[in-house]
C-alpha positions in Angstrom: 0.0 -71.9 56.2 0.8 -75.4 55.2 3.2 -77.4 57.3 6.8 -77.9 56.0 7.2 -81.3 54.2 8.7 -84.0 56.3 12.5 -83.8 56.0 13.0 -87.5 55.3 10.4 -87.5 52.6 11.9 -84.6 51.0 15.3 -86.1 51.1 14.0 -89.2 49.3 12.1 -87.2 46.8 15.2 -85.1 45.8 17.4 -88.3 45.8 14.8 -89.9 43.5 15.0 -86.9 41.3 18.7 -87.3 40.9 18.4 -91.0 40.3 15.9 -90.3 37.4 18.2 -87.6 36.1 21.0 -90.0 35.8 18.7 -92.7 34.3 17.8 -90.1 31.7 21.4 -89.5 30.9 22.0 -93.2 30.6 19.1 -93.6 28.2 20.2 -90.8 26.0 23.8 -92.1 26.1 22.5 -95.5 25.0 20.4 -94.0 22.1 23.6 -92.3 20.7 25.6 -95.5 21.2 23.0 -97.6 19.5 23.5 -95.5 16.2 26.9 -97.1 15.9 25.6 -100.2 14.2 23.7 -98.3 11.5 26.8 -96.0 11.0 28.9 -99.2 10.4 26.5 -100.7 8.1 26.2 -97.6 6.0 29.9 -96.7 6.1 28.8 -93.4 7.6 32.2 -92.7 9.2 31.6 -88.9 9.4 28.3 -89.5 11.3 30.0 -91.9 13.6 32.6 -89.1 14.6 29.7 -86.7 15.2 28.1 -89.2 17.4 31.3 -89.5 19.4 31.5 -85.8 19.9 27.9 -85.5 20.9 28.2 -88.5 23.4 31.2 -86.9 25.0 29.3 -83.6 25.5 26.1 -85.3 26.9 27.3 -85.8 30.5 27.9 -82.1 31.2 24.7 -81.3 29.3 22.6 -83.5 31.4 24.4 -82.4 34.7 23.4 -78.9 33.7 19.8 -79.9 33.2 19.7 -81.7 36.5 21.1 -78.9 38.3 18.7 -76.3 37.0 15.8 -78.6 37.8 17.1 -78.9 41.4 17.5 -75.1 41.7 13.9 -74.7 40.6 12.7 -77.4 43.2 14.7 -76.2 46.1 15.1 -72.5 45.7 17.1 -70.9 48.4 17.6 -74.4 50.1 19.6 -75.6 47.1 22.8 -75.0 49.0 22.0 -76.2 52.4 24.6 -78.6 53.4 22.2 -80.5 56.0 19.7 -81.1 53.2 22.2 -82.4 50.9 23.7 -84.7 53.6 20.3 -86.2 54.0 19.8 -86.5 50.4 23.1 -88.3 50.1 22.0 -90.9 52.7 18.7 -91.4 50.9 20.5 -91.6 47.6 22.8 -94.3 48.9 19.9 -96.5 49.8 18.1 -96.0 46.5 21.1 -96.9 44.3 22.6 -99.6 46.5 20.7 -102.5 44.6 21.8 -101.2 41.2 24.7 -103.1 39.5 25.9 -99.6 38.2 25.4 -97.8 41.4 28.9 -96.4 41.2 27.9 -94.5 38.2 24.9 -93.0 39.9 27.2 -92.0 42.8 29.6 -90.2 40.4 26.7 -88.3 38.9 25.6 -87.2 42.4 29.1 -86.1 43.3 29.3 -84.1 40.2 26.1 -82.2 41.2 27.3 -81.6 44.7 30.7 -80.2 43.5 29.0 -77.8 41.3 26.4 -76.7 43.8 29.1 -76.2 46.6 32.2 -75.4 44.4 34.0 -78.1 46.3 37.9 -77.8 46.4 39.3 -81.2 46.9 36.7 -83.8 48.2 33.9 -83.2 50.7 33.1 -86.7 52.3 30.1 -85.2 54.0 28.4 -84.6 50.7 30.2 -87.0 48.3 30.7 -90.7 47.9 34.4 -91.3 48.2 35.2 -94.8 49.4 39.1 -94.8 48.7 39.4 -98.2 50.4 37.3 -100.3 48.1 37.4 -101.6 44.6 33.8 -101.0 43.4 33.7 -103.9 41.0 34.7 -106.5 43.6 31.1 -106.8 44.7 29.8 -107.4 41.1 29.0 -111.1 40.7 26.5 -110.8 37.9 27.8 -112.4 34.7 27.8 -110.4 31.7 25.7 -111.4 28.9 27.6 -113.6 26.4 27.4 -116.2 23.7 29.1 -119.5 24.5 30.2 -122.2 22.0 31.6 -125.6 22.6 34.0 -126.8 20.0 33.8 -130.6 19.3 36.3 -132.6 17.3 37.6 -130.6 14.2 34.5 -128.5 13.7 36.1 -125.2 14.4 35.0 -123.6 11.0 31.4 -124.7 11.7 31.6 -123.1 15.1 32.7 -119.7 13.7 30.0 -120.0 11.0 27.6 -120.0 13.9 29.4 -117.1 15.6 28.9 -115.0 12.5 25.2 -115.9 12.2 24.7 -114.9 15.9 25.8 -111.4 15.2 23.4 -110.2 12.5 24.1 -107.0 10.2 22.0 -105.3 7.6 24.7 -106.0 5.1 26.0 -109.5 4.2 29.5 -111.0 4.4 31.4 -111.1 1.1 32.6 -114.7 1.8 31.1 -116.0 5.1 32.6 -119.4 5.0 36.1 -117.9 4.1 35.8 -115.6 7.0 34.9 -118.4 9.5 37.8 -120.5 8.1 40.1 -117.5 8.4 39.3 -117.2 12.1 39.8 -120.9 12.7 43.2 -120.9 11.0 44.4 -117.9 12.8 43.4 -119.3 16.2 45.0 -122.6 15.5 48.2 -120.9 14.4 48.3 -118.5 17.4 47.4 -121.2 20.0 49.2 -124.3 18.6 51.4 -124.4 21.7 48.3 -125.5 23.6 48.2 -128.8 21.8 46.8 -130.5 18.7 43.2 -129.4 19.3 43.8 -126.0 21.0 40.4 -124.5 20.9 37.8 -126.3 23.1 35.4 -123.4 23.8 34.7 -119.8 22.8 32.9 -117.0 24.7 32.0 -113.7 23.2 30.1 -110.7 24.7 26.6 -110.3 23.2 27.3 -106.5 22.8 29.3 -105.6 19.5 31.9 -103.0 20.1 32.2 -100.2 17.5 34.9 -97.6 17.0 35.9 -95.6 13.9 35.7 -98.1 10.9 35.5 -101.3 12.6 33.2 -103.6 14.7 34.6 -105.9 17.2 33.3 -109.2 18.7 35.0 -109.3 22.2 35.7 -112.5 24.2 38.0 -115.2 25.1 39.0 -118.7 23.8 39.5 -121.7 25.9 41.9 -124.6 25.6 42.0 -127.7 27.8 43.9 -125.8 30.6 44.3 -122.2 29.3 42.3 -119.3 27.9 43.3 -116.2 26.0 41.6 -113.1 24.7 39.8 -113.4 21.4 38.8 -110.3 19.5 37.4 -110.5 16.0 37.6 -107.3 13.9 35.1 -106.8 11.2 35.3 -104.3 8.5 32.6 -103.1 5.9 34.0 -102.9 2.4 31.4 -100.8 0.9 28.5 -103.0 1.6 30.1 -106.4 2.1 31.5 -107.5 5.6 34.6 -109.4 6.1 36.8 -110.5 9.1 39.9 -108.2 9.0 41.8 -109.6 12.0 41.8 -112.0 15.0 43.7 -110.8 18.0 44.6 -113.4 20.8 47.6 -111.8 22.4 47.1 -109.7 25.4 49.6 -107.0 24.2 47.5 -106.7 21.1 44.1 -106.4 22.9 45.7 -103.9 25.3 46.4 -101.7 22.5 42.8 -102.0 21.3 41.6 -100.7 24.8 44.4 -98.2 25.2 44.4 -94.9 26.9 45.5 -93.5 23.5 42.4 -94.6 21.7 39.1 -93.1 21.2 36.2 -94.5 23.2 34.2 -97.5 22.0 30.5 -97.3 21.3 29.1 -100.5 22.9 25.4 -100.7 23.9 26.0 -102.4 27.2 22.8 -102.7 29.4 25.1 -102.4 32.4 28.7 -101.4 32.5 30.3 -102.9 35.8 29.8 -106.5 34.7 31.4 -105.8 31.3 34.4 -104.2 33.2 34.7 -107.3 35.3 34.8 -109.5 32.3 37.3 -107.3 30.5 39.6 -107.5 33.5 39.8 -111.3 33.1 41.1 -110.6 29.5 43.5 -107.7 30.6 44.3 -108.3 34.3 46.9 -105.6 34.3 44.7 -102.8 32.9 43.6 -100.1 35.4 40.0 -100.2 36.1 39.8 -96.5 35.4 41.0 -97.0 31.8 38.4 -99.7 31.2 35.6 -97.4 32.2 36.9 -94.6 30.2 37.4 -96.6 27.0 33.8 -97.8 27.3 32.8 -94.1 27.0 32.1 -93.6 30.8 34.8 -90.9 31.1 33.4 -89.5 34.3 33.5 -92.8 36.0 36.9 -93.3 34.7 38.0 -90.1 36.4 36.4 -91.1 39.6 38.2 -94.5 39.6 41.5 -92.9 38.6 41.1 -90.5 41.6 40.3 -93.3 43.9 43.1 -95.6 42.9 45.7 -92.9 42.9 44.8 -91.4 46.3 44.7 -94.9 47.8 48.3 -95.4 46.7 49.1 -91.8 47.8 47.8 -92.5 51.3 49.5 -95.9 51.4 52.9 -94.3 50.8 52.9 -91.5 53.3 56.8 -90.9 53.0 56.7 -90.6 49.2 56.9 -87.2 47.7 55.6 -85.8 44.5 58.5 -84.9 42.2 59.2 -83.4 38.9 58.5 -85.9 36.1 61.7 -87.0 34.2 62.3 -85.3 30.9 63.2 -81.8 29.9 61.4 -79.0 31.6 58.5 -77.8 29.5 57.9 -74.1 28.7 54.2 -74.3 28.9 53.5 -77.1 31.4 54.9 -77.9 34.8 54.8 -81.7 35.1 55.1 -83.9 38.3 54.5 -87.4 39.4 54.4 -89.8 42.3 57.3 -92.3 41.5 55.3 -95.4 42.6 52.3 -94.6 40.5 52.2 -94.4 36.7 50.4 -90.9 36.3 51.7 -87.5 35.7 50.0 -84.1 36.6 50.3 -81.1 34.3 49.8 -77.6 35.3 49.7 -74.7 32.8 52.3 -72.1 33.7 51.5 -68.5 34.4 53.8 -67.2 31.6 55.5 -69.1 28.8 59.2 -68.6 27.9 60.1 -67.3 24.4 59.5 -68.4 21.7 56.2 -69.8 22.9 53.4 -67.3 21.9 50.4 -69.4 22.8 47.9 -68.1 25.3 46.5 -70.1 28.3 43.0 -70.3 26.7 44.5 -71.7 23.5 46.4 -74.4 25.5 43.1 -75.5 27.1 41.4 -75.5 23.7 44.0 -77.8 22.2 43.6 -80.3 25.2 39.8 -80.1 24.6 40.4 -80.9 20.9 42.4 -84.0 21.7 39.7 -85.1 24.1 37.2 -84.9 21.4 39.3 -86.1 18.4 40.1 -89.5 17.0 43.3 -90.3 18.9 44.3 -93.2 16.5 46.5 -94.7 19.3 49.0 -91.8 19.2 47.6 -89.2 21.6 47.4 -89.8 25.2 44.1 -89.2 26.9 44.5 -86.3 29.1 41.8 -85.9 31.7 41.1 -82.5 33.1 40.7 -82.4 37.0 39.7 -79.4 38.9 40.5 -78.4 42.4 42.6 -81.4 43.2 43.9 -81.0 46.7 47.4 -82.2 47.9 49.2 -81.7 51.2 51.9 -79.1 50.8 54.3 -81.3 52.7 54.1 -84.2 50.0 55.8 -81.9 47.4 59.5 -82.2 47.0 61.2 -78.8 47.8 62.4 -78.1 44.3 59.0 -79.0 42.8 57.2 -76.9 45.3 59.3 -73.9 44.5 58.8 -74.5 40.8 55.0 -74.6 41.2 54.7 -71.6 43.4 57.0 -69.6 41.2 55.8 -70.4 37.8 52.1 -71.7 38.4 51.0 -69.5 41.2 47.9 -68.4 39.2 46.7 -72.0 39.2 47.1 -72.8 42.8 45.3 -71.7 46.1 47.0 -72.3 49.4 44.4 -73.7 51.9 45.9 -74.2 55.3 48.4 -77.0 54.9 47.1 -78.0 51.4 47.6 -76.8 48.0 44.5 -76.7 45.6 45.3 -77.1 42.0 42.6 -75.2 40.0 43.1 -77.1 36.7 45.3 -80.0 36.3 45.7 -82.5 33.3 46.2 -86.1 34.4 47.8 -88.6 32.0 49.5 -91.9 32.0 53.1 -91.5 32.5 55.3 -92.5 29.5 59.1 -92.6 29.1 60.2 -89.6 27.1 61.3 -90.8 23.7 64.6 -88.7 23.8 65.6 -90.5 27.1 64.3 -93.9 25.8 66.5 -93.8 22.7 69.7 -93.4 25.0 68.8 -96.2 27.2 67.8 -99.0 24.7 69.8 -101.4 22.7 70.6 -100.3 19.0 67.8 -102.6 17.8 65.1 -101.2 20.3 66.1 -97.7 19.6 65.8 -98.3 15.8 62.3 -99.8 16.3 61.3 -96.8 18.5 62.6 -94.3 15.9 60.7 -95.9 13.1 57.6 -96.1 15.2 58.0 -92.3 15.9 57.7 -91.8 12.2 54.7 -94.0 12.0 53.2 -91.9 14.8 53.6 -88.8 12.9 52.0 -90.5 9.7 49.1 -91.9 11.8 48.4 -88.4 13.3 48.6 -86.7 9.9 46.0 -89.2 8.5 43.7 -88.3 11.4 44.2 -84.6 10.6 46.6 -83.8 13.5 49.8 -82.1 13.1 51.9 -82.3 16.4 53.3 -78.8 15.8 56.6 -79.4 17.8 58.1 -82.7 16.6 60.9 -82.8 19.1 61.6 -86.3 20.6 60.9 -84.9 24.1 57.3 -84.4 23.2 56.7 -88.0 22.5 56.7 -90.9 25.0 57.1 -94.6 24.7 54.5 -97.0 26.3 55.6 -100.1 28.1 54.8 -101.9 24.8 57.2 -99.8 22.9 54.6 -97.6 21.2 55.5 -93.9 20.4 52.7 -91.6 21.6 52.6 -87.7 21.5 51.7 -86.0 24.8 52.6 -82.3 24.5 49.7 -80.4 22.9 50.4 -76.7 23.2 51.5 -76.3 19.5 49.2 -79.2 18.1 46.9 -78.1 15.3 44.9 -79.6 12.4 46.7 -80.6 9.3 44.0 -78.9 7.3 45.0 -75.5 9.0 48.7 -75.8 8.1 50.4 -74.4 5.0 53.1 -76.8 3.9 56.0 -75.1 2.0 59.2 -75.9 0.5 62.2 -73.8 1.8 62.8 -71.0 -0.6 66.1 -70.9 -2.2 68.4 -68.0 -1.2 68.1 -65.1 -3.8 71.8 -63.8 -3.1 75.0 -64.6 -1.3 73.9 -62.5 1.8 70.8 -64.7 2.2 72.8 -67.9 1.6 75.2 -67.0 4.4 72.4 -65.9 6.8 72.6 -67.9 10.0 68.9 -67.8 10.6 65.9 -67.9 8.2 66.3 -65.6 5.1 62.6 -65.8 4.3 59.3 -64.8 6.1 57.1 -67.5 7.6 53.6 -67.1 8.8 52.5 -68.9 12.0 50.9 -71.6 10.2 53.8 -72.3 7.8 55.4 -75.8 8.0 58.6 -76.8 6.2 58.7 -80.6 6.3 62.2 -80.8 4.7 63.6 -79.0 7.8 62.2 -81.6 10.3 65.4 -83.7 10.4 67.6 -80.7 11.4 65.8 -80.4 14.8 65.2 -83.9 15.8 68.6 -84.7 17.3 68.7 -88.2 16.1 72.0 -90.0 15.6 72.9 -90.8 12.0 71.9 -94.5 12.2 68.5 -93.7 13.7 67.9 -90.8 11.3 68.8 -93.1 8.4 66.4 -95.7 9.6 63.6 -93.2 10.0 64.2 -91.7 6.6 64.2 -95.2 5.0 61.0 -96.2 6.7 59.0 -92.9 6.5 60.9 -90.5 4.1 57.6 -89.2 2.8 56.8 -87.2 6.0 59.8 -85.0 5.2 58.4 -84.1 1.8 55.9 -81.2 1.2 54.1 -83.1 -1.4 53.1 -86.0 0.9 51.6 -83.6 3.3 49.7 -81.7 0.5 48.2 -85.0 -0.7 47.1 -85.7 2.9 45.5 -82.3 3.0 43.8 -82.7 -0.3 42.3 -86.1 0.9 41.1 -84.5 4.0 39.6 -81.6 2.0 37.7 -84.0 -0.1 36.1 -85.6 2.9 38.2 -88.7 3.1 38.4 -90.4 6.5 41.6 -92.3 6.5 41.7 -95.8 8.0 44.4 -96.2 10.8 44.2 -99.9 11.9 44.6 -100.4 15.7 46.7 -103.5 15.1 49.8 -104.3 12.9 49.2 -105.2 9.2 50.8 -108.6 9.8 47.8 -109.4 12.1 45.3 -109.0 9.3 43.8 -112.1 7.8 44.9 -112.9 4.1 
């Protein structure tokens, strides 16, 4: 009988296999991402959406493949804790030199959690490190183009910029595009002085999402710098510069948690995140990883930063989130940290008829769909562990009474089986009561724009009540309650039938039969609860959304294969 293999050698071999499995995932991720340029050049927007869905599904696919390969290799030893502890130590050494070592560690954690069905976190088998910011150790400069601007030659500088990012389709008016960029920068940055732009830096990698390509970087003056994002569009075979964004608030929206993920073929990710944080210093690191398509790493960083804050505030309790109590979800938060946690209730109050599985499917739909800046990214976390003592008594009673099927008591802890984690937004109904008339009017109008944007992306919120929308810190209306969400293409938009007789006319409720997918747009205003001035402003700006014909036209366009363009910046920021 042959001798058992050396334990250390086996640990190193298994660790190397896991490293290679992640490298394979990384290569396949990059292959999908690289398609983005061709999709953009061919105006293949349908193909770009298919790539986005395929890339999101890739991580779980590769984890499954890696897990089965390890099962084959290790057999009955696949769940030996001592072996995995040794593998973890070997793996740490193998990935330590890698700039993106944290991504490799997250992949390792995912495998251990699936093998051992971990509830909470197991520091003996996982990489946790709540006390560090992983990007702090990254000093490697991200690849970029740099341009010095001399004298008044700003237009010539941007002619060189456009030449340095070649595409298979030409610019319709390359000189005009370069001049447009120069004029916009001089207008935006004139407060820097008579020659505001002294240098420009742009990442080598082009960022793609939906119908646009972006050159992302920064512009320098004598003493200041600002973000600089150049948005390109393809007008049927001719490129042009659509917008130049220099305000942080604009670029934050571009990288928002309510947007779909970029396709950017970055050789390494951590150095790009470090660079982007110079542009957006207030942006959480987890959201930067996520918007770059590294959703699992985003979840790791979100867990790390939240529980670091949670541990730093031992006297702070989890409480119910502000807003009206939901019939489908129980929602709680830590007041000092801008996240909410949502658990599906065991039973839903009347008139909700949706099943738990349907709720989960709707959240999955949002995860895979084009969010057009109007749907919050809700990340599913499984088996989160919280100390029971950290829940406020009324919240604890609510969870144990209405969500017991989603909770396991484990000693002094509660383990939440499935919890959706989102950025905390101010509920729109509360926001409107708190703001000045001018701010409330702007929010009500943006609420209408949100419904319009969602419709153009084939999303009908289902429940249009103000309490189901939140307002971001930049004043943007975002939908976050998905249990009645559906596709516009699945709805039947109807006019309210006229009463056939006096009895029907006097009926307090509906006098006609409505199927589950019937929608009556003209009735929307009755249920919104807006004051007459705010409703009037909404109707004036977006009256079409209360008309059946507008929705039917949107449906007809979607049925014909039209992919509507919902720009991620105001129309006023577009170049003339």
